[in-house]
C-alpha positions, 0 to 999 in steps of 0.5 A, spaced: 143 299 678 136 298 677 133 293 673 129 294 667 131 299 662 126 305 660 126 309 654 127 316 656 127 318 649 127 315 642 134 311 642 136 314 649 135 308 655 136 309 662 137 304 668 138 297 666 146 297 665 145 302 659 150 308 657 149 314 662 145 319 659 146 326 660 140 331 662 143 338 660 141 345 659 140 352 662 135 352 668 130 357 664 129 359 657 132 366 657 132 368 649 132 364 643 139 366 642 141 364 649 137 357 648 141 356 641 147 358 644 146 353 650 143 347 646 149 347 641 154 347 646 151 341 650 150 338 643 158 339 641 159 335 648 155 329 647 158 328 640 165 329 643 164 324 648 159 319 645 154 320 650 146 320 650 143 327 651 137 330 653 136 338 652 133 341 658 130 348 659 124 350 663 119 355 660 117 357 666 120 357 673 114 358 678 118 357 684 123 362 684 124 365 691 122 372 689 116 375 686 121 380 682 125 374 680 126 372 672 121 366 671 121 365 663 117 367 657 111 362 659 108 356 656 107 358 649 113 362 648 118 358 651 115 352 647 116 355 641 123 357 642 124 349 644 121 346 638 125 351 634 132 347 637 128 341 636 127 342 628 134 345 628 138 340 632 134 334 633 135 334 640 130 330 645 127 335 650 126 336 657 121 341 660 118 342 667 110 342 668 107 346 674 100 345 672 095 339 670 093 344 664 100 345 661 101 337 660 099 336 654 101 342 650 108 341 653 108 333 650 107 336 643 113 339 644 118 335 649 120 327 650 120 328 657 116 332 662 119 333 669 115 334 675 118 339 680 121 337 687 116 341 691 110 339 686 112 332 687 106 329 691 101 333 687 097 327 684 093 331 679 099 334 676 103 327 676 097 323 673 096 328 668 103 328 665 103 321 665 097 320 661 100 324 655 105 318 654 111 322 654 117 319 659 116 322 666 121 325 670 119 326 678 124 331 682 125 328 689 122 333 694 127 336 699 122 333 704 121 326 701 125 320 703 127 315 698 122 310 700 117 316 699 117 316 692 115 308 691 107 312 692 109 317 687 111 313 682 105 308 683 101 314 682 104 315 675 104 308 673 096 307 675 096 312 669 099 306 665 105 310 664 111 305 666 116 310 663 117 314 670 124 316 673 126 320 679 131 324 680 135 326 687 136 333 688 138 332 696 134 332 702 133 339 706 139 339 712 136 344 717 135 351 714 138 353 707 142 347 706 141 340 702 144 334 703 145 328 698 144 321 702 148 316 697 144 310 700 138 313 696 140 311 689 140 303 691 134 304 696 129 307 689 133 302 685 131 296 689 123 299 689 125 298 681 126 305 680 131 309 675 135 314 679 137 320 676 142 325 680 141 332 679 148 335 680 147 342 680 140 343 684 143 339 689 148 344 690 143 349 692 142 354 698 135 354 698 133 362 700 140 363 702 141 369 698 138 375 699 133 375 692 134 368 690 138 361 691 146 361 692 150 355 692 157 352 692 159 350 685 166 348 687 162 341 690 159 339 684 165 335 681 165 330 687 158 329 689 157 328 682 163 322 681 160 320 688 153 319 686 156 316 679 160 311 683 154 310 688 150 307 682 146 313 679 143 311 672 144 318 669 146 325 671 142 332 670 146 339 670 144 345 668 149 348 664 149 355 661 154 359 656 156 364 661 153 362 669 154 368 672 150 372 667 144 367 668 137 369 670 136 364 674 141 359 679 147 363 677 151 361 682 150 354 681 150 352 673 156 350 670 159 353 663 160 348 658 168 347 659 167 345 666 161 341 664 165 337 659 170 335 663 166 333 669 162 329 664 168 326 661 169 324 669 163 321 670 164 317 664 170 314 665 167 312 672 161 308 669 166 305 665 170 303 670 164 300 674 162 296 668 169 292 668 
């Protein structure tokens, strides 16, 4: 595991042997009702299992495969819903930012700003997000080697922000396929970078569906178990009350019951490693 822990959100630390934090929630804000249903479900899971939780949902998915795909309610409407979740449930929040101009506004509501994988080399975006002082989670691009992420993290740290983590979500392997190299966790940790494993996005077969992203959900459990056994500092997974009806990533999101069983397994693996 990585050396020094960083504060991901108030009371939640990542790396350095800290308890395994879970970032979970739906892919995108669909409606206030669905967002609250998902938030209550993952909050209940975290309470039952005793694990640190950050709730995630995107106000916009600017990288959808099709022009007709649902993107989300947008910055202001999405942040209003996320702020309501925070007020009512007290959950720390994570959301994506796609443009430098979004960063300061998103940081008013969210504890963690996330850089999408395809944008991880966008210097102005990385620096603007880091300058907010919020924790920054950078998704490792599907085209990036683990040691490439040192320079991305350096960009964020140049803005005076040491609260930077990288999320592994697989690397492109031919067309429409991602493969997770379990060596990447140790490689990035050797560079002093805490590393999160993205369970559900690494299942994707990008562009393989006619109007979106397909993915074999059945591999969520073996990949997640392997990643935590390999030393991942935290896990990220998309959880939706009814995945098959989700407006984004319906083939790879997990329902709450399945997510709870998986998280319980991952906590047990982490405990066994600690022993």
